[in-house]
TIVEX-866380 format. One record per residue: residue in one letter; residue number from 1; x, y, z of N, C-alpha, C in turn. Coordinates in steps of 0.05 Angstrom, whole numbers, padded with zeros to 5 digits. Layout:
A/NUM/X/Y/Z/X/Y/Z/X/Y/Z
...
This chain:
X/1/-00273/00504/00040/-00270/00511/00010/-00286/00549/-00001
X/2/-00302/00552/00020/-00313/00576/00017/-00298/00596/00034
X/3/-00291/00586/00055/-00273/00607/00060/-00241/00608/00045
X/4/-00232/00587/00034/-00210/00597/00019/-00217/00612/-00006
X/5/-00245/00613/-00019/-00254/00632/-00035/-00259/00659/-00031
X/6/-00266/00654/-00017/-00277/00692/00012/-00244/00705/00018
X/7/-00241/00688/00030/-00210/00703/00036/-00190/00705/00007
X/8/-00197/00686/-00010/-00183/00706/-00036/-00196/00727/-00047
X/9/-00215/00728/-00057/-00233/00756/-00060/-00223/00777/-00045
X/10/-00220/00771/-00017/-00216/00805/00001/-00188/00801/-00002
X/11/-00169/00787/-00011/-00139/00795/-00016/-00148/00806/-00040
X/12/-00155/00800/-00065/-00160/00824/-00083/-00164/00842/-00100
X/13/-00183/00841/-00077/-00201/00864/-00078/-00228/00867/-00094
X/14/-00227/00830/-00097/-00257/00833/-00110/-00279/00836/-00085
X/15/-00281/00841/-00060/-00294/00848/-00048/-00291/00847/-00019
X/16/-00308/00868/-00009/-00286/00879/00021/-00309/00861/00042
X/17/-00284/00860/00061/-00282/00839/00079/-00326/00849/00107
X/18/-00322/00871/00091/-00347/00885/00116/-00372/00884/00097
X/19/-00368/00871/00076/-00388/00871/00052/-00405/00840/00055
X/20/-00381/00823/00071/-00389/00788/00071/-00397/00774/00096
X/21/-00416/00767/00093/-00432/00745/00114/-00435/00711/00117
X/22/-00419/00703/00134/-00418/00679/00127/-00437/00662/00146
X/23/-00450/00635/00139/-00470/00627/00160/-00459/00599/00160
X/24/-00459/00587/00180/-00452/00551/00186/-00453/00546/00212
X/25/-00474/00520/00211/-00482/00518/00240/-00468/00501/00254
X/26/-00442/00505/00251/-00417/00493/00262/-00398/00516/00282
X/27/-00398/00520/00307/-00382/00545/00322/-00357/00547/00307
X/28/-00335/00520/00309/-00302/00531/00301/-00310/00521/00271
X/29/-00318/00532/00256/-00325/00529/00228/-00329/00562/00223
X/30/-00345/00576/00243/-00354/00608/00233/-00329/00619/00249
X/31/-00310/00609/00268/-00293/00617/00284/-00267/00621/00268
X/32/-00267/00596/00253/-00249/00600/00232/-00249/00621/00202
X/33/-00273/00620/00195/-00279/00626/00181/-00273/00668/00182
X/34/-00291/00670/00206/-00281/00695/00209/-00252/00709/00213
X/35/-00232/00690/00228/-00208/00693/00230/-00197/00695/00201
X/36/-00203/00675/00187/-00188/00670/00159/-00195/00703/00143
X/37/-00223/00706/00144/-00233/00717/00131/-00219/00756/00135
X/38/-00235/00754/00159/-00242/00782/00168/-00270/00798/00165
X/39/-00283/00772/00162/-00317/00782/00155/-00334/00766/00180
X/40/-00356/00776/00177/-00378/00762/00202/-00384/00735/00192
X/41/-00383/00728/00216/-00403/00705/00211/-00429/00702/00234
X/42/-00445/00683/00224/-00474/00677/00227/-00490/00650/00233
X/43/-00499/00632/00253/-00504/00619/00255/-00527/00601/00235
X/44/-00548/00623/00227/-00570/00612/00218/-00572/00638/00188
X/45/-00592/00626/00166/-00594/00640/00151/-00610/00658/00151
X/46/-00622/00669/00181/-00637/00691/00194/-00609/00723/00184
X/47/-00584/00719/00184/-00565/00728/00182/-00569/00750/00156
X/48/-00579/00724/00138/-00577/00737/00115/-00604/00758/00091
X/49/-00619/00753/00122/-00646/00761/00102/-00639/00793/00099
X/50/-00654/00790/00069/-00656/00822/00052/-00629/00827/00043
X/51/-00602/00806/00061/-00580/00838/00056/-00564/00826/00025
X/52/-00563/00805/00018/-00549/00789/00001/-00547/00787/-00030
X/53/-00530/00803/-00049/-00529/00813/-00064/-00519/00778/-00082
X/54/-00510/00770/-00076/-00486/00748/-00082/-00483/00724/-00059
X/55/-00490/00693/-00063/-00498/00669/-00045/-00476/00656/-00057
X/56/-00457/00644/-00045/-00431/00634/-00047/-00439/00601/-00037
X/57/-00456/00569/-00054/-00469/00567/-00036/-00451/00534/-00040
X/58/-00429/00529/-00003/-00410/00513/-00008/-00422/00491/00020
X/59/-00433/00481/00008/-00448/00450/00016/-00439/00417/00003
X/60/-00441/00402/00016/-00441/00377/00006/-00466/00361/-00009
X/61/-00460/00360/-00041/-00496/00357/-00066/-00517/00349/-00050
X/62/-00519/00338/-00019/-00537/00320/-00010/-00551/00339/00008
X/63/-00535/00360/00018/-00541/00389/00035/-00554/00408/00012
X/64/-00538/00410/-00012/-00539/00432/-00026/-00572/00450/-00034
X/65/-00590/00439/-00044/-00612/00447/-00052/-00626/00445/-00027
X/66/-00634/00437/-00004/-00649/00444/00020/-00629/00473/00028
X/67/-00606/00475/00028/-00596/00497/00031/-00598/00519/00012
X/68/-00605/00524/-00015/-00606/00542/-00028/-00635/00543/-00027
X/69/-00657/00530/-00020/-00683/00534/-00018/-00683/00565/00005
X/70/-00674/00559/00027/-00673/00568/00049/-00658/00594/00044
X/71/-00647/00588/00034/-00617/00623/00028/-00630/00629/00015
X/72/-00636/00636/-00014/-00657/00637/-00033/-00679/00650/-00027
X/73/-00691/00643/-00003/-00721/00663/00011/-00703/00681/00025
X/74/-00675/00678/00037/-00671/00704/00060/-00660/00715/00036
X/75/-00652/00724/00018/-00631/00741/00005/-00648/00760/-00015
X/76/-00643/00773/-00021/-00647/00801/-00038/-00654/00793/-00067
X/77/-00680/00801/-00084/-00689/00795/-00096/-00686/00806/-00118
X/78/-00669/00803/-00141/-00668/00774/-00148/-00627/00781/-00148
X/79/-00618/00763/-00139/-00601/00749/-00122/-00576/00739/-00145
X/80/-00555/00726/-00148/-00530/00719/-00151/-00524/00699/-00139
X/81/-00520/00664/-00147/-00520/00640/-00130/-00504/00628/-00151
X/82/-00477/00620/-00132/-00451/00605/-00141/-00448/00585/-00124
X/83/-00455/00561/-00142/-00458/00535/-00121/-00439/00520/-00132
X/84/-00413/00509/-00117/-00395/00496/-00112/-00405/00463/-00102
X/85/-00433/00463/-00123/-00437/00428/-00099/-00422/00412/-00123
X/86/-00417/00386/-00121/-00405/00365/-00137/-00430/00362/-00157
X/87/-00440/00358/-00188/-00453/00343/-00194/-00486/00357/-00198
X/88/-00486/00384/-00183/-00518/00389/-00184/-00511/00405/-00206
X/89/-00541/00404/-00229/-00538/00411/-00250/-00550/00447/-00249
X/90/-00541/00462/-00272/-00561/00491/-00267/-00592/00484/-00268
X/91/-00606/00461/-00276/-00632/00459/-00286/-00640/00451/-00242
X/92/-00622/00432/-00232/-00633/00430/-00203/-00627/00461/-00195
X/93/-00612/00468/-00188/-00604/00493/-00183/-00619/00512/-00187
X/94/-00631/00522/-00215/-00653/00543/-00217/-00673/00538/-00200
X/95/-00680/00509/-00214/-00707/00501/-00202/-00708/00497/-00159
X/96/-00694/00508/-00152/-00694/00511/-00114/-00689/00540/-00116
X/97/-00686/00550/-00135/-00671/00593/-00130/-00691/00601/-00132
X/98/-00700/00594/-00143/-00739/00610/-00152/-00724/00635/-00162
X/99/-00726/00664/-00158/-00721/00677/-00183/-00695/00687/-00189
X/100/-00676/00676/-00179/-00647/00682/-00171/-00632/00679/-00202
X/101/-00608/00685/-00209/-00591/00670/-00224/-00578/00654/-00216
X/102/-00563/00637/-00228/-00546/00625/-00220/-00525/00611/-00239
X/103/-00501/00615/-00212/-00474/00597/-00235/-00474/00564/-00225
X/104/-00462/00549/-00229/-00445/00529/-00232/-00417/00528/-00229
X/105/-00405/00523/-00210/-00378/00527/-00207/-00364/00496/-00195
X/106/-00335/00494/-00206/-00316/00474/-00185/-00293/00479/-00185
X/107/-00291/00483/-00153/-00260/00491/-00151/-00254/00468/-00148
X/108/-00221/00469/-00140/-00213/00454/-00115/-00195/00464/-00096
X/109/-00186/00439/-00077/-00179/00452/-00047/-00154/00457/-00044
X/110/-00134/00461/-00068/-00105/00483/-00067/-00112/00509/-00081
X/111/-00141/00516/-00071/-00149/00548/-00072/-00145/00552/-00048
X/112/-00142/00528/-00024/-00142/00541/-00004/-00099/00555/00008
X/113/-00094/00548/-00007/-00062/00557/-00010/-00058/00581/-00042
X/114/-00080/00589/-00062/-00077/00605/-00081/-00074/00591/-00101
X/115/-00078/00562/-00103/-00059/00548/-00127/-00077/00531/-00134
X/116/-00113/00545/-00129/-00130/00529/-00150/-00131/00524/-00172
X/117/-00148/00507/-00183/-00162/00503/-00204/-00187/00508/-00218
X/118/-00206/00521/-00231/-00243/00512/-00218/-00249/00521/-00247
X/119/-00274/00517/-00258/-00288/00520/-00285/-00307/00529/-00273
X/120/-00325/00536/-00289/-00352/00547/-00283/-00368/00547/-00306
X/121/-00399/00546/-00298/-00421/00559/-00328/-00442/00569/-00320
X/122/-00459/00576/-00342/-00475/00605/-00328/-00499/00595/-00332
X/123/-00532/00600/-00309/-00541/00589/-00315/-00556/00604/-00338
X/124/-00584/00604/-00340/-00605/00621/-00360/-00609/00646/-00363
X/125/-00607/00657/-00338/-00610/00676/-00334/-00590/00697/-00330
X/126/-00573/00676/-00320/-00539/00697/-00303/-00535/00717/-00330
X/127/-00521/00734/-00323/-00504/00754/-00349/-00477/00757/-00343
X/128/-00466/00777/-00367/-00437/00773/-00373/-00432/00783/-00343
X/129/-00436/00806/-00329/-00431/00809/-00318/-00423/00791/-00285
X/130/-00434/00780/-00285/-00447/00748/-00267/-00422/00733/-00278
X/131/-00415/00736/-00303/-00390/00713/-00300/-00369/00729/-00300
X/132/-00364/00747/-00289/-00344/00773/-00294/-00342/00776/-00264
X/133/-00361/00773/-00248/-00356/00768/-00221/-00343/00744/-00210
X/134/-00360/00720/-00232/-00347/00690/-00215/-00320/00690/-00227
X/135/-00315/00701/-00245/-00275/00700/-00245/-00262/00705/-00239
X/136/-00270/00742/-00226/-00261/00748/-00212/-00249/00733/-00180
X/137/-00279/00714/-00175/-00281/00696/-00146/-00262/00679/-00151
X/138/-00262/00660/-00170/-00259/00651/-00164/-00214/00647/-00178
X/139/-00208/00665/-00193/-00190/00674/-00207/-00173/00692/-00188
X/140/-00194/00702/-00162/-00169/00710/-00138/-00164/00684/-00118
X/141/-00159/00655/-00126/-00141/00633/-00109/-00144/00616/-00125
X/142/-00128/00626/-00153/-00117/00609/-00182/-00130/00617/-00205
X/143/-00126/00593/-00227/-00139/00596/-00252/-00176/00587/-00236
X/144/-00177/00610/-00267/-00218/00604/-00282/-00220/00601/-00299
X/145/-00235/00578/-00310/-00236/00581/-00344/-00271/00581/-00340
X/146/-00298/00586/-00360/-00310/00589/-00368/-00316/00570/-00393
X/147/-00336/00543/-00386/-00334/00523/-00398/-00368/00512/-00394
X/148/-00373/00503/-00421/-00401/00485/-00423/-00415/00474/-00409
X/149/-00436/00469/-00390/-00441/00455/-00375/-00424/00421/-00374
X/150/-00444/00403/-00400/-00446/00395/-00408/-00403/00373/-00399
X/151/-00382/00398/-00385/-00359/00383/-00386/-00349/00394/-00355
X/152/-00375/00404/-00344/-00370/00408/-00306/-00376/00388/-00310
X/153/-00371/00353/-00296/-00376/00335/-00284/-00342/00324/-00294
X/154/-00334/00322/-00314/-00306/00329/-00330/-00283/00342/-00317
X/155/-00295/00364/-00307/-00277/00383/-00289/-00277/00372/-00268
X/156/-00307/00356/-00251/-00299/00360/-00222/-00283/00324/-00225
X/157/-00286/00305/-00233/-00263/00286/-00241/-00236/00284/-00247
X/158/-00228/00313/-00263/-00199/00312/-00271/-00187/00332/-00247
X/159/-00189/00366/-00251/-00183/00374/-00226/-00193/00385/-00203
X/160/-00229/00376/-00191/-00241/00378/-00163/-00233/00354/-00157
X/161/-00227/00331/-00167/-00208/00308/-00157/-00183/00300/-00151
X/162/-00175/00314/-00175/-00144/00312/-00172/-00128/00314/-00159
X/163/-00124/00328/-00139/-00103/00341/-00115/-00103/00313/-00104
X/164/-00123/00299/-00105/-00121/00268/-00089/-00096/00249/-00094
X/165/-00099/00245/-00131/-00097/00234/-00144/-00062/00233/-00132
X/166/-00054/00266/-00144/-00031/00279/-00139/-00018/00266/-00113
X/167/-00037/00275/-00092/-00019/00262/-00066/-00004/00235/-00068
X/168/-00019/00219/-00079/-00013/00195/-00078/00010/00192/-00088
X/169/00005/00199/-00113/00041/00209/-00128/00059/00217/-00110
X/170/00062/00241/-00096/00078/00252/-00077/00086/00231/-00055
X/171/00066/00211/-00043/00066/00188/-00018/00093/00171/-00033
X/172/00077/00156/-00050/00085/00137/-00067/00118/00144/-00067
X/173/00127/00170/-00089/00147/00178/-00101/00165/00184/-00069
X/174/00159/00192/-00048/00173/00186/-00023/00176/00161/-00008
X/175/00161/00138/-00017/00162/00116/-00006/00183/00102/-00018
X/176/00177/00116/-00046/00213/00097/-00063/00229/00120/-00056
X/177/00237/00144/-00043/00263/00151/-00033/00268/00141/-00011
X/178/00242/00127/00009/00254/00112/00043/00263/00089/00027
X/179/00255/00071/00006/00254/00048/-00002/00295/00053/-00006
X/180/00300/00080/-00011/00326/00069/-00014/00346/00084/00003
X/181/00335/00084/00023/00353/00104/00042/00352/00128/00051
X/182/00331/00153/00042/00332/00173/00047/00309/00176/00078
X/183/00316/00195/00092/00303/00201/00108/00267/00206/00106
X/184/00256/00192/00117/00213/00205/00103/00220/00236/00112
X/185/00225/00249/00122/00215/00279/00120/00232/00294/00096
X/186/00258/00282/00090/00273/00289/00063/00256/00280/00035
X/187/00253/00261/00050/00234/00239/00024/00216/00257/00015
X/188/00200/00260/00024/00175/00277/00026/00170/00303/00020
X/189/00187/00322/00027/00198/00351/00013/00205/00351/-00019
X/190/00220/00331/-00021/00235/00335/-00040/00212/00320/-00061
X/191/00195/00298/-00056/00179/00290/-00080/00155/00312/-00086
X/192/00141/00324/-00061/00141/00357/-00066/00141/00377/-00073
X/193/00168/00382/-00074/00179/00402/-00092/00176/00392/-00114
X/194/00194/00364/-00127/00186/00361/-00144/00161/00365/-00160
X/195/00139/00359/-00147/00106/00354/-00170/00101/00392/-00173
X/196/00114/00406/-00153/00099/00426/-00148/00128/00445/-00182
X/197/00141/00434/-00178/00162/00454/-00196/00153/00434/-00219
X/198/00151/00409/-00227/00139/00398/-00251/00114/00412/-00272
X/199/00096/00414/-00243/00068/00431/-00253/00071/00461/-00262
X/200/00096/00486/-00249/00098/00506/-00249/00117/00501/-00272
X/201/00135/00485/-00282/00142/00468/-00318/00121/00481/-00339
X/202/00109/00469/-00330/00083/00460/-00349/00066/00488/-00353
X/203/00052/00501/-00334/00038/00520/-00331/00059/00540/-00349
X/204/00075/00549/-00337/00098/00573/-00339/00116/00580/-00370
X/205/00118/00544/-00384/00128/00548/-00415/00113/00539/-00429
X/206/00089/00536/-00428/00068/00529/-00442/00081/00498/-00460
X/207/00092/00491/-00457/00103/00460/-00468/00086/00439/-00461
X/208/00078/00434/-00487/00069/00397/-00482/00085/00381/-00453
X/209/00074/00365/-00436/00088/00346/-00411/00111/00326/-00432
X/210/00096/00320/-00452/00112/00304/-00470/00138/00313/-00482
X/211/00144/00342/-00485/00164/00358/-00495/00181/00363/-00469
X/212/00167/00373/-00441/00190/00372/-00427/00199/00347/-00412
X/213/00176/00317/-00412/00187/00292/-00408/00214/00295/-00431
X/214/00211/00301/-00453/00239/00295/-00467/00260/00303/-00458
X/215/00252/00315/-00445/00286/00337/-00444/00300/00332/-00413
X/216/00288/00317/-00402/00299/00302/-00367/00308/00274/-00379
X/217/00299/00260/-00406/00306/00235/-00415/00324/00232/-00432
X/218/00344/00226/-00420/00370/00219/-00428/00374/00181/-00437
X/219/00388/00186/-00467/00380/00160/-00479/00404/00133/-00461
X/220/00395/00116/-00448/00403/00094/-00426/00412/00110/-00408
X/221/00394/00129/-00391/00396/00142/-00372/00374/00133/-00350
X/222/00375/00144/-00323/00352/00134/-00303/00337/00145/-00301
X/223/00319/00160/-00321/00302/00181/-00327/00288/00154/-00337
X/224/00296/00141/-00361/00276/00128/-00377/00269/00102/-00364
X/225/00290/00092/-00342/00294/00069/-00341/00268/00074/-00316
X/226/00265/00094/-00294/00241/00095/-00285/00218/00107/-00303
X/227/00208/00115/-00316/00190/00117/-00334/00186/00084/-00350
X/228/00202/00079/-00358/00190/00046/-00365/00180/00028/-00340
X/229/00188/00031/-00321/00172/00023/-00296/00149/00031/-00296
X/230/00145/00062/-00308/00115/00061/-00298/00097/00055/-00315
X/231/00110/00057/-00341/00093/00046/-00364/00087/00014/-00362
X/232/00098/00001/-00354/00099/-00023/-00347/00076/-00028/-00323
X/233/00073/-00018/-00308/00056/-00017/-00284/00031/00002/-00296
X/234/00021/00014/-00320/00005/00029/-00315/-00004/00051/-00309
X/235/00010/00060/-00303/00005/00093/-00282/-00002/00120/-00303
X/236/00000/00123/-00328/-00019/00128/-00343/-00046/00129/-00352
X/237/-00054/00097/-00353/-00079/00086/-00351/-00091/00090/-00327
X/238/-00079/00092/-00302/-00087/00085/-00281/-00102/00123/-00275
X/239/-00085/00138/-00278/-00097/00162/-00285/-00118/00165/-00298
X/240/-00117/00161/-00330/-00137/00168/-00342/-00168/00144/-00325
X/241/-00169/00123/-00323/-00184/00112/-00320/-00196/00125/-00285
X/242/-00180/00143/-00266/-00183/00153/-00247/-00211/00176/-00253
X/243/-00191/00193/-00273/-00209/00210/-00276/-00243/00212/-00284
X/244/-00236/00184/-00303/-00267/00170/-00312/-00280/00164/-00302
X/245/-00276/00147/-00276/-00292/00138/-00254/-00298/00164/-00235
X/246/-00291/00178/-00230/-00304/00212/-00218/-00318/00222/-00240
X/247/-00312/00228/-00255/-00332/00229/-00269/-00361/00223/-00275
X/248/-00359/00201/-00279/-00381/00178/-00274/-00395/00188/-00249
X/249/-00386/00179/-00231/-00389/00188/-00203/-00404/00222/-00201
X/250/-00387/00233/-00197/-00401/00266/-00207/-00429/00272/-00223
X/251/-00420/00254/-00244/-00454/00252/-00259/-00484/00229/-00236
X/252/-00477/00217/-00218/-00492/00203/-00207/-00500/00218/-00181
X/253/-00486/00235/-00177/-00485/00247/-00156/-00514/00271/-00161
X/254/-00504/00276/-00187/-00531/00302/-00192/-00555/00295/-00201
X/255/-00563/00270/-00198/-00589/00253/-00217/-00607/00250/-00180
């Protein structure tokens, strides 16, 4: 995710490759970062000493605070720290970051292909200039919206985890096509493109999904027969409960 965000920011001109240094203890990850972004990469946080104005913290939640403490000590003071660790609150991040300003963000993996969805919230000392930078960084690989922190766990449950829900939908649709005789590769490509196209219709037209659904649904036709089965098997409720469960888990991770 860090590689995707940095690559997008460099492509958009938000930052220059020669102004970026990545840090990762895993050699393969460092090499991938350098190859994808054109920036340099180091093995430990000594590479950051005294030079960083912005730190993008891209670790798992259980590693984040320790990594933040070390990177905050190495960074130029005061710096802006943008954390994408799920569940970690601004309070926890600010406590570990010392004098630095903090932004909490939640992007998702489609950022890797330039179609991410992200939200961010500002710490107590973060400025509007910091917010503008976060919006440019996250927006360089998709949609970026500023929200109050009380909604960030819900963002994690919806768009942070949401791609996995949709991958299951695509896989299931392809299975249905195979069941009805389509070759697997064709079924998968058709299912994926259908989801991509439907999402683009929502984003680009601004219409409510229910309106677009009704445009496809003829009286007594094939689509209403399929929709009735989805309702009978509880697809809508399953999706709602998935977002709810993931949101609650994000809250637990932050404790």
